[in-house]
C-alpha positions as CSV (number, residue, x, y, z in Angstrom):
1,X,63.8,-40.0,19.4
2,X,60.6,-38.8,21.0
3,X,58.9,-41.8,22.9
4,X,55.4,-41.8,23.7
5,X,52.0,-43.9,22.6
6,X,51.0,-42.7,19.4
7,X,47.3,-42.9,18.0
8,X,47.9,-44.1,13.9
9,X,45.9,-44.8,10.9
10,X,47.1,-46.1,8.4
11,X,46.4,-46.9,4.4
12,X,47.5,-49.1,1.7
13,X,47.0,-48.9,-1.9
14,X,45.0,-52.2,-2.5
15,X,43.0,-49.8,-0.5
16,X,42.1,-50.9,2.6
17,X,43.0,-48.8,5.7
18,X,42.8,-49.9,9.9
19,X,44.3,-47.9,12.9
20,X,45.7,-49.2,16.5
21,X,48.0,-47.9,18.5
22,X,51.4,-48.0,18.8
23,X,54.7,-47.0,21.4
24,X,57.9,-46.1,21.1
25,X,60.9,-46.2,23.5
26,X,64.1,-47.1,23.7
27,X,64.3,-47.7,19.5
28,X,61.1,-50.4,20.3
29,X,57.7,-50.1,18.4
30,X,55.3,-52.5,19.8
31,X,51.2,-52.1,19.4
32,X,48.2,-53.6,17.6
33,X,44.3,-53.4,16.5
34,X,41.6,-55.7,17.2
35,X,43.4,-58.5,15.4
36,X,47.0,-57.8,14.8
37,X,50.3,-57.7,16.9
38,X,52.8,-54.3,15.8
39,X,56.2,-55.4,17.2
40,X,59.5,-53.5,15.4
41,X,62.6,-51.2,15.4
42,X,62.8,-47.3,14.8
43,X,66.0,-45.3,14.7
44,X,66.7,-42.3,13.0
45,X,68.0,-38.7,13.9
46,X,66.5,-35.3,14.4
47,X,62.9,-35.5,13.0
48,X,64.4,-38.1,10.2
49,X,63.4,-42.1,11.2
50,X,63.5,-45.7,9.6
51,X,61.3,-48.1,11.0
52,X,60.8,-52.0,10.9
53,X,57.5,-53.7,12.1
54,X,56.6,-57.2,11.9
55,X,52.3,-57.1,11.0
56,X,50.9,-60.6,12.5
57,X,47.4,-61.3,12.9
58,X,46.3,-62.5,16.8
59,X,42.6,-62.9,16.1
60,X,40.7,-64.0,13.2
61,X,38.1,-61.9,11.8
62,X,39.4,-59.8,9.7
63,X,42.1,-58.9,7.0
64,X,45.2,-56.8,7.1
65,X,45.5,-54.0,5.4
66,X,47.6,-56.2,2.3
67,X,45.1,-58.7,2.8
68,X,48.2,-61.3,4.1
69,X,48.1,-62.4,7.6
70,X,51.6,-61.1,8.8
71,X,54.2,-59.6,7.2
72,X,57.3,-57.4,7.4
73,X,57.3,-53.2,6.1
74,X,60.2,-51.2,6.8
75,X,58.9,-47.4,6.7
76,X,60.9,-43.9,6.5
77,X,59.5,-40.8,7.2
78,X,59.1,-38.3,10.6
79,X,58.6,-38.0,14.1
80,X,57.9,-35.0,16.0
81,X,56.7,-34.7,19.5
82,X,53.2,-34.6,18.7
83,X,52.2,-36.2,15.1
84,X,54.4,-39.1,12.7
85,X,53.9,-39.6,9.6
86,X,55.7,-42.6,7.5
87,X,55.5,-44.5,4.4
88,X,56.9,-48.0,2.9
89,X,55.6,-50.9,1.2
90,X,54.8,-54.4,1.9
91,X,53.3,-57.7,0.2
92,X,53.1,-55.3,-3.3
93,X,51.1,-52.7,-1.8
94,X,52.4,-48.6,-0.8
95,X,51.7,-48.1,3.2
96,X,51.1,-44.9,5.1
97,X,50.8,-44.3,8.7
98,X,50.0,-41.2,10.7
99,X,50.1,-40.9,13.9
100,X,49.0,-38.5,16.5
101,X,51.0,-39.0,20.0
102,X,48.3,-38.9,23.1
103,X,51.4,-39.3,25.9
104,X,54.7,-40.1,27.3
105,X,55.1,-43.4,28.5
106,X,56.1,-45.3,31.4
């Protein structure tokens, strides 16, 4: 599995979109944006991965891409040394995540 810091953009079928940063290291995913934190796990073999992410609001003033202040999403897709492409669903909405690897982790 490729560890790194990724810039991510996500869209839902609501329709809504957002973006943030995530750190993938040793099977964990941590990150956030101006209003939400992302924490969870990621596992897989080769380029294929499955991630289980808990999204929770830490600062008011914006709604999530599914309209809830906290939710869990299971995502499946690919993770390479340069990009990630994941999709899944939460709260009845489809979520697509695309990311670009920025740099290595410490």
